[in-house]
N, C-alpha and C positions, 0 to 999 in steps of 0.2 A: 753401615757406619764403620769407618776405619778405626785403627787403634789410636791414632793421634786425636781423632774427633772424640773418642771416649775419654781420653785423658783430659782434654780441654773441658769437657762437660763435667768431669768430676771436680775440677778445680774452680769452677764458676760458683760464686756466692752472690745471692741477692741480699737486699736490705733485711729481710726477715731472718736469714741465716746469721747475719752480722749481729742483729739484736739478740738472737738466741745465744750466740757465743759470748756476748757481753754479759747477759743475764746469768749464764752458766758460770762465768768467771767470778761474778759478784757472789753468787751462791757458794761456790767453792771457797772463796776467801772468808765468807761468813762462817762456814762450817769449820774451817781451819782455826779461826779465832775462838769459836766455841769449844773446840777440842783443847786448844791451848789453855783457855780459862778453866775447863774442867780438870785438866792435869794439874794446874796450879792450885786449885782448890783441894785436889786429892793430896798433893804434897804438903799443903798447909795443914790438912787434917792429920796426916800420918806423922809428920815431923813438926808438930806445932811448937816444940821448944826452940827449934832453929829459927823458924820464921818469927816467933815471938821475940827472940833476942835481937834479931836484925831490925825489926820494927821499933822496938824499944830504943835501940841505939840511934836509929834515924830520928825518932821523936826528940830524943835528948839533944842531938845535934841541931835540930830545927829550933828548939826552944833557946838554945844557947846563941844561935845565929840571929834570932829575932828578938833578942833582949832589948830593953829600952835604950841602953847606951849605944847599941850597935845599929839601930834603925837609921836608914838613909832616906832622905826626902829630896825630891827634885825641886830645884829653884830655877825659874825661867823669867826672862825679861827681854824686851825688844829694844834695840839700840838704833839710833840714827847715825849713819856713816856720813861724815862731813869731809869728803875728799878722798880718803884711801879706797883702794879697791876691795871688793867683798872677799875675794880669794885671799888677799893679804891679811885681812882681819881674821878670817877663819884659821889660817895657819898660825898666826901669832897667838890666838886665843887657845886653840887646841894644843899648842905646845905646853900649856900648863899641866897637861896630863902627865908629862914626862919629868916635871920639875918639882912635884909635890910629895914624892914618897917620903915617909917619915924615917926610913932607915938610912937615908943619905945624910951626909954632913951638912952643916948650915951653909958652908960656902957653895955647895952644889945645888942647894934648893933656893927658892925665891922667898924664903921666910924673911930674911933681912930686908929685901927690897919691898915686900908687900907690907911690912910692919905688923905681921901676925906672929903670934907665938907658935911654938911647935904643936901644941894641942889643937889650936884652931886651924892650922895648915893641914894637919893630918886628917881633920874632919872633912876636907874637901876632896872630891874625886869626880871622875867621869865628866870631864869638860867636853861639851858637845855644842855645835852650832847648826842652825837650821835656816833655810831660806824662807823668806816671807813672800807670799804669792798675792798678786794683784789680779783678780778675776776680770774686772771690768776695764783694766788698763787705763785707769783714771787717776793714778797716783795715790790711791788709798789702799792700805793693807787690808786684805780680806781674811786670810788665815795663814797659819804657819805649817809648813810641810814637814811635820814631825817624822814621817816615814820615808822621806826622800824619794817620793814617787815622781816628782816633776823632773823631766829630763832636760829642761832648759830650752827646748825647741818649740814648746807649745806657744802658739800666738795668741791664745785666749787667756790662759792662766800664766801670766808673765811673772818671772822672778824679779823682785824689786832690787835695784842696785844701790839703794840708799838706806835700806833697813835690813836688819839681821836679828834673828832670835838666838840668844845665848842661854845655855843651860848647864848646870852642874848639880852634883849631889852633895849634900851636907848631912853630917850626923848631929849638927848643933844648930837648929833653926833659930835659937834665941840670939845668936851672934851673926845673923844673916846680914845685918846692916854693915858691920865691920868688914865682912868678906866682900860685900858689894863695893864699898869704897876702895878696898885694897885692889880688887880686880880691875875696876875702872881706872884707877891711878896707874896700874901696870900697863893697861892697854894704851892709855894716852901718853905714856912716857916714850913710846917708840919715836925716834927722830924722823924716820921716813913718814910716819903718820902726821907728825907736826908740820913737816914741810908741805905735804899735800893739803893739810888743813889751811895753811896760810894762803895758798893760792885759791882754794875753794871759798874761803871767807872773803877775800878781795872781790871775787866774781859775784858772790851773793850780795855784798854791800852795793856794788854797782847796779845789780838788778833791782835791789830795794829802792835805791835812789831814782832809777828810771821809772819804776812803778809809781812813786810819789809824784814825779813830774807828769806822768800821764793822767793821774787822777786829778791833779790841779787843772790840766788842760780840759778834761771832760767837765769839771765843775764850772770853769769859766765859759765853756761853750753852752752848757745848759742854762746858766744864768743869762747869757746874752740872748739865747733863743727865747726864753720865757719873758724877759723884760721887753723885748721887741715883738711881743705876740700880736700887738695891734696891727703891725705892718705885714703880718704873715697872711698869705692867701693860700688856702688849702686847695690844691688842684683836684686831688682824688682822695678817697678815704684810705689810701695806702700810706706807706711810710714816707713817701716823697713829699716834701713841703718846700715851698719857695719863699725866700725872704729877700725882697728887693730883686737884684739881678743874680743873686747866688742861690744855689739849691743845697739844702741841708738834708742829708740822708741819715736817718736814725737806725743804726744797726743794734736793735735792742738785744737780740739773742747773743750777738758777739760781745756786747758790753757785759752782759750777765756772765758769759763764759770767761771773759777776762777777769771779772771780779772774783769768780770762783777760783781760778788759778792763782790770782794774786793772794787770796786768803791762804791757800796752801803754801805759797812761797813765803808769806809772812810768818806762818807757823814754823816752817823750817828755819827761817832766819832767826827766830827767837831761840831755837834749839842749837843754833850754830855757835856754840861757845867753846867747843873742844873737838878734837878729831872724832871721838865717839861720845855720844850723849844718850842717856837713858830716857825713854819715853815714860817709863814708870819704874818703880822699884822692883827688885827681884822678889818674886812671890813663891813661897814654898807650897808644894802640894799638900793637901790635908792627909793623904794616905801615904804610908811609907812604901818604898820600893820593895823592901823585904818584909811585907806584912806578915803577921803571925798565922793568919788563917790560910793564906795562899801557900806559904812555906810548909805549914803543917800537912796540908793535903798532898803536896808534892813529896814530902818526906815519907808519908804513909805508902804512897805508890812505889817509890824507889826502894824503901825498906822491904816491902812485900816481894818485889821482883828479885831483889838480891837474896832474900831468904829462900825463895823457891829455887833459885839456881844452886844455892848451897845445899838445899835439901835433895835436889836431883843428883848432885855430885855425891852426897852421902849415900843415897840409894844405889847408885852405880859405882860405889867405891871398889868393889871386887873387879868389875870389868876394867875400871880405870887402872887399878893396880896391875892387873895382868897385861894391859896394853903397855904400861910403862916398863914392866919387866922384860917385855919383848925387845 
């Protein structure tokens, strides 16, 4: 065997070697984490006054941050878009995030236009919008993509172009109704949205009138068919039936599908009263975003880690001082 053959043989790895390398890496990582945890416990035991102070400060900050007056709740609602594009609505709504800071002057904020006082406006924050997904592609909303995982190219889970989920955070759920009215009035005041709505409403009205005419034609055809039932000769048990010299074909499935789509259009037509209309009111989540238990647990971990770092610096203070003197 030549030298090159020996080198190639040494570098060859089979599946078992790969599995052993992965297991060895996981074991080394676990050992390193255990050593780090042991060192942190040792530092906590030796310099308990340092870690105790940092943990106490972290708990105090957590309790202050999660006080009752500072708790934030998510409020979400789904709106029907009557004319405007979804991207335009998202940009116009999320622009509220930059216009509500309480430290800005009244001319720079939207307080005067929304009709909210400074306290109510300062309680609103984190304006977000999420796409509504239609899994069956039948015009019915199935779920809201809160994590923005849909890439827009999925042919099964299709993004709806006429519905959008709006969300914001509020510190005052009691005045949620006033905030809802102010936000919807702000959204519907966009001149571009109003122009798109006028065109959309005109097309929806023509579609509604057309559906009414088709229903009247189907009713008259059905009445004529059953009134002249004595002159009908059934040729086969199928859907083909002869009435005199004319043949009437009953497309029952198509009629049912037409009625189903007509019901959806009628529902949308009843909601077509403004560029954006709510399907339901904004509903606040029962749990706060900055809940006390979650923030307290996070504060304990952060305070302990900071205390261990300070304790390590205190333990190595001589080495650090000598390094700085150099």
